[in-house]
C-alpha positions, -999 to +999 in steps of 0.1 A: +197+190+496+196+153+505+223+134+525+235+098+527+243+088+562+268+060+569+262+048+533+230+032+546+202+058+550+192+088+529+179+119+547+154+140+527+147+171+548+122+186+523+099+156+528+109+148+564+120+113+555+147+088+564+149+062+536+168+029+535+192+034+506+190-001+493+152-004+497+133+029+492+101+012+503+115+012+538+112+048+551+103+067+583+086+101+584+101+124+610+083+151+630+091+187+620+113+194+651+132+161+646+139+171+610+152+205+620+172+189+648+189+163+624+197+191+599+214+210+626+234+179+637+244+172+601+256+208+595+278+204+626+288+168+622+314+156+647+311+189+667+298+190+703+267+212+702+256+231+733+220+224+744+212+261+745+225+265+709+204+236+697+172+249+715+177+284+699+183+272+663+157+244+663+130+259+684+134+296+693+144+307+657+112+291+644+090+308+670+085+278+693+091+276+730+122+255+738+126+229+766+152+203+775+124+177+777+114+183+741+150+182+730+155+148+747+123+135+733+133+143+697+168+130+702+152+097+712+129+098+681+160+101+658+179+073+676+150+049+673+145+059+636+181+051+628+179+018+647+147+007+628+166+014+595+195-009+603+220+017+616+227-003+648+257+018+658+247+048+679+257+079+659+241+105+681+260+109+713+251+126+746+279+149+758+275+151+796+268+186+809+273+200+773+248+187+748+249+163+718+271+153+689+265+135+656+294+113+646+286+098+612+298+096+576+278+122+557+276+125+519+256+154+504+236+146+473+237+175+449+206+183+428+211+172+392+204+198+364+200+180+330+206+195+296+196+182+261+222+157+249+240+168+216+242+134+201+217+108+190+227+084+217+212+083+252+233+101+278+236+086+312+233+112+340+242+100+375+238+063+383+207+047+367+193+079+351+191+081+312+177+110+291+167+107+255+181+133+230+147+150+226+144+155+264+109+141+263+114+108+282+135+097+311+142+062+323+154+051+357+171+017+357+157-004+386+185-018+409+190-055+408+174-075+436+201-081+461+199-095+495+163-105+492+165-127+523+178-098+543+150-075+531+124-101+539+137-103+574+137-065+577+100-064+565+092-090+591+109-069+617+089-038+606+056-059+609+065-069+644+073-033+652+038-021+639+021-048+660+041-037+691+030-001+685-007-011+683-003-029+717+015+002+730-012+025+718-040+007+737-019+005+769-009+042+766-045+054+763-053+035+795-023+048+813-029+085+802-065+082+815-052+068+848-027+096+851-052+125+847-083+111+864-072+086+891-038+096+903-050+089+939-054+052+930-018+046+919+010+040+945+039+064+951+070+043+946+097+068+957+109+104+952+141+112+932+152+148+933+121+169+925+104+139+908+077+117+923+078+082+908+045+062+906+043+025+897+014+014+875+021-023+878+004-046+903+035-064+913+053-055+946+084-034+937+118-038+951+150-018+952+163-032+919+130-023+902+132+013+915+168+016+904+159+004+869+132+031+866+157+058+876+183+044+852+158+046+823+148+081+833+185+091+831+189+075+797+159+094+784+173+127+797+146+133+823+160+160+846+147+158+882+169+186+895+151+215+877+114+209+876+087+192+897+076+161+877+053+132+883+068+101+867+045+071+858+060+037+849+044+005+835+055-027+818+036-050+795+045-086+786+026-102+756+019-139+759+046-150+734+073-136+758+093-124+728+082-088+729+085-064+758+069-030+761+078-004+787+060+029+792+074+060+809+055+092+813+069+125+827+043+150+836+049+187+844+026+200+871+003+230+866-011+228+901-018+201+927-045+184+905-036+193+869-006+189+845+007+213+819+018+185+796+030+149+797+059+134+776+055+097+769+085+075+763+080+041+747+106+012+747+098-019+726+121-049+728 
């Protein structure tokens, strides 16, 4: 079953897609965990869901190992996808010390079962779908072109987003190499709970800079009270000064020289 969210975006769980309702060419493919997570949130719309319940139904029940870090990462994936498809209002809320809640207008789209029309005239089924009496042809009326200027601006925004991701990819590759092979060459900025925070920039940090990193860690749901983590932070400023890229990596320690895994958080402004 498909769903229309806030009359703006169509969610197709079978194909793992979020599609802009007025422009089907604008779509975002979700990861499998994010698709299962959004389905669970929709089935419990406007209900506070416990973290443990989400981890069980989205990860454990499918045979995957759950973790709060993975949950936070995929919540972030959904929020960014909605933002890129023009849902500017935050519809996924963090409930402190509880979990998450989806607060949106949800309209299920029922599958349409068509039958042969009894008359010689074409029968209209749903909006824009016509079936000939013989059942051999089907036509879908194309929607009229509305808001072409708005769509042009949206496509321009998507192009800027793709260019930002290309820049982000090259920076991220360099940062990941630095994390795993030359940790001794980066400077320890501060410790926060069980987290050690490293600054990958060349500038001299101050108290406000450190507080900003900790604030962004909190917004991304990085928990420094439960697990020993190495946090790496970097900023990139393109020459046009109109695009800002921030990189945040949270690495779980395997031992003193190796990591089990690293979760990368990307912020493009």
